[in-house]
N, C-alpha and C positions, 0 to 999 in steps of 0.2 A: 293105193289107198292105204291108209295107216288104220289099224283097229286096236282098240284098247279094251280089255276085258278086266273089270275089277273082280278078282278071284274071291278075296276075302278082305277084311280089314287089314290094311297095311301091305297088301300084296296085289299087283297088277301085272298083266300079261300084255306086251305090246307086239303085234305082228305087222310086218310090212314086206313088200316084194321089191327086188331089184333084178333086172335082167332074167325074169322068169324064175328067180330063186327066193324062196320065202326065208324071212329072218325072224327070229323071236328073242324078246328079251323080258326077263321077269324082274320087275322093280319092286323093291322094298321101300315104303314111304311111310311118313308120319302124317303128311297132309296130301291131299289130292293134287294140290298146286305143284308139288314135286313131279308128278307124273305128267301133268300138262307141260311142265318145262322140258322134260325128257322127250315128249311127243314133238314138241315144237322143234328141238334140236334135230331130230330125225327128219321132220318134214322140211326144214329148211335144207338140210343136205341133200334131199331127194328132189327138192323143188316140187313136192306133191302139194296139192290144194286140198285133199279130201281127208278129213279125220273123222272117224266113227268111234264113239266111246259108248260102251255098254257097261252098265253098272246097276242093275235094278231098274233104271230108266234109260231110254235111248236118247243119245244126243248127238246130233250131227253138226259139226263145226267146220267152218272154213279155216284155213291156216290163218287168215287175218285175225280172226277172233281169238285164236290161241296166242298169237304173237302180242296182240294188244293187251292180253292178259298179263303176259310176261313184262311188258313195259309198265303196266300199272303196278306190278309187284316191285319193280326196280323203283318205281316213285315212292311206294311205301317204305321201301328200305332205306332210301336216301333223303327224302323230304325234310326229316328233322334235322340232319346233319347240314343240309344245304342252308336251311333256315338259320341254324346256329352260326353258320359261317357268316352269313349277311348281317346277323345280329352282333357278331364280334367286329365286323367292319363299322357298324353304326356306333359302337363305343368310342370311336376316334373322332367323331364329328358331334357338333352341337345342335345342328339344325336338322337332324334327321327324323323321319317318321318311322312307323312301324314297318317290319317286312310284310309285304302282301303278295298274293298270287295273282297273276295277270292271265294265266291259262293253266291247264291241267298239269303242265310239266315246268312251269317258269315261276320264279319267285324274284321280287324286285325290292330294292331299297333306294330311296331318294335321299341323298346326302345334302341336299340343298341346292347344289349346282350340277351334280352329276347323277344320272340314273344308273344303278348297278343291278344287272341282272344275272342270276345263276339259274341255269336251266338245263333240261335233258332233252336234247334234239333226238329224234328217232328216225331211223332210215325209211320207213314206210311213207312218213310225210314229206321227207326231203328227197327221196330218190325212187319211191315206189317199191322198195325191196324190203326183205325181211331180216336184214343183216344184224340190227340191233340198235343200240343207243350209244349215246356219248355224253360227256358233260362238257358245258361251256360256261364262261364267265365273260360278260361284256361290261364296259363302263363307258356310257355315252353322255356327253354334256347336254345341258338343257337347249344348247344351240344346234345340237346334232352332230358334233365332232366327237370321233372315236377317241377316247382317252386311254384305253387300254382293253386287252382281251386275252383270254387264255382258252384255247381249244386244242387239247392235246392230240397231236397226229392230224390236225385239220388238213383237208384236201389230200389225204393219203388213204389207202385201202385200210389202214390200221385204225381209222378214226372210230368206226363202229365196233362196239363190244357186244358179243351175243347177249341178248337180254336175259337169257336163261342161264348164263355162266355166272354165278354169284362171286366166285373167286376172282375171275377177270374184272367184274364190275368194282370189286373192293380194290383191286390193285389200281385200276385207272382212277377211281376216285381219291386214292392216296395221294396223287399228284397235287391235289389242292391242299396245301399245308398252312401251317401258321406263317411261314415265310411268304406265301402267296398273298395272305392277308395284308402283311406289312408292306409288301411291294405294291398291291392295289391301293392301300391308303396313301402311301407316298405319291403315287401317280395322281391320284384324286386331289390331295392337297396341293400339289404343284401345279395343277391345272388352273389356267386363268379364266 
């Protein structure tokens, strides 16, 4: 079990056990979400399912709840940039509509002949694990043919980036560049 005690504003104590040994970490934070991300990191490493948070009010959480909160924070951090990416793709076509969301973590653009999707796959949905998230880009013709895709490290253990590791998420997202947009536009334009 992992226990979190909010000692005072900006300070939390996290306690957990491994092999009969107690560990403690004092976390300085500006937002309680930072503490939840640290707890998630510990919980995933331990494979622990029970998280208890004390802070004036008692809150018992399952690991899944904290994990999904971290995934939602990743969505909030990257949604604007993912939409902007698709909006930049749209500027290269005459018949595009607006960027729209089709699920909580997926945004799409219809170029007239090809549907382009930019999304955040997450490991709990795909594998039933709490490993994290990835970023993926698909371009599929209206006839169902794959025109192009980009899924860095797909089908490897490196695909998933811990949802609580903001630096790693930024690094992975940085693989989707202006060059990626131009390559995607060329693929779509050359598609019959």
